[in-house]
N, C-alpha and C positions, 0 to 999 in steps of 0.2 A: 449692881452695875448695870447701866441701861444697855439695851439692845445695841445702840449706835456705838457705844464705847466697846462691847463685845466684838461687834463686826470690824471695828477699826483696828482691834488688837489681832484679830484673825487675819486681816489682811496684812498687817505688819509682820506678823508671825510667818506668813507664807512667803513673803518677800525676804525676810532675814534667812529662812531655811534655804531658799534658792540662792542666796548669796553664798551662804556657807558651802552649799553643793559646788559652786563654781570656785570658791577660794580653794576647797579641797581637791579639785579636779583640773585646774588650769595648768596647762603645759606648753601651750603655744601662744603666740601673740594674738591669734584670733580668740582663744579662750581668755586671754588677759583682758581684751578689750570687752568681751561679753561680761566678765566679772566686774569690770569698772561700770558698765551700764546697769548691772543688777545693784551695784552700790548706789548709783544715782538714784535709782527708783526707791531703794530701801531708805535713803536719807529723806527723800521727798515724803513718803509714807510716815516716817518717824516724826517730822515736825508737824505734819497735818494731824497725826494721832494725839501728839502733845497738846496741839491746839484744842483738840475735842475735850481732853482730859481737864485741861486748864479751864474751859469754858464751863465744864460741869461744876468746877469749883467757883465760879463767878468771876474767873479772871480772863479778860479779852486780850488776845494778841493778834497781830495781823500779819506778821512776816516770820520766815523760818527762825532768823536770828532772835526775835522777840520769844518765840516759843522756846528755844533752847535756853535762853537767859532766865525766863520765869520758871522752867521746869528745874533749873539749878537752884534758883532762889527758894523754891518750895522743897528742896532737897530729894527730887526725883532722879537728879543726875548727881553722882558723887563728884564729879570734876566737870567744869564748865569747858576749859580749853579743848579737850579732845573732840568735843562735839562741835565746837565752833570751827575748829580745823577741819572736821569732815565737811561742814558747809563750805568752807573756802574750797576744798579739794573737789567737792561736787561741782561748784560753780565753775572752776578752773577746767574739769575734764569735759564739761558741757559745751565751753565755749572756744577753748584753744585745744590744739591737739599736736603733740609731738611724742615721738617714742620715748624720749628721756622722761617727760612728764608723765607719761602714761605708766612707765615703769615705776616711777616714784610714788605716784598714787596707789598703784596696785601693791607695792610693797607695804605700804601704810595700811591698806585694806586688809591685807593679810596678817600683818604684825599686830594691829591695835584696834582698827575700826570694827571689824566683824565682832569681835569680842565684846567691844563697848556696846554694840547694838544689842547683842544678845542678852547682855546684862540689864539694860535699861527695859527690855521687852519682859524679862523676869519681874521686874518691880511693877510694870503695868499690869501684867497678868494677875499679880497678887493684889491689885487694887490700889496700889500706891498708898 
């Protein structure tokens, strides 16, 4: 595995670990909002890391959606829909704000998104 891929995984690993820390410790609205920001950052690093891995395999992608779709196509993701939903929630949380929306996204981060990020990270660490 190239140094660039190792570095990308290390950055993603740190972001996902910080997300897990936030998920496990969030008790207030301020902590909820911090968790959402860590989620946004983790999703950003995920698609960019996938793009690097895909590039190493000769597959060129330009957008977050293309990165996720191609990662699913080459079987790096077990399911495509949860990751596309993450992308939608990342975009929604970055551009619109309401307490109700924040609670919904936070609940999905806690219930499924963090685990999905941890699972794909394990695959990437193993060299896919």
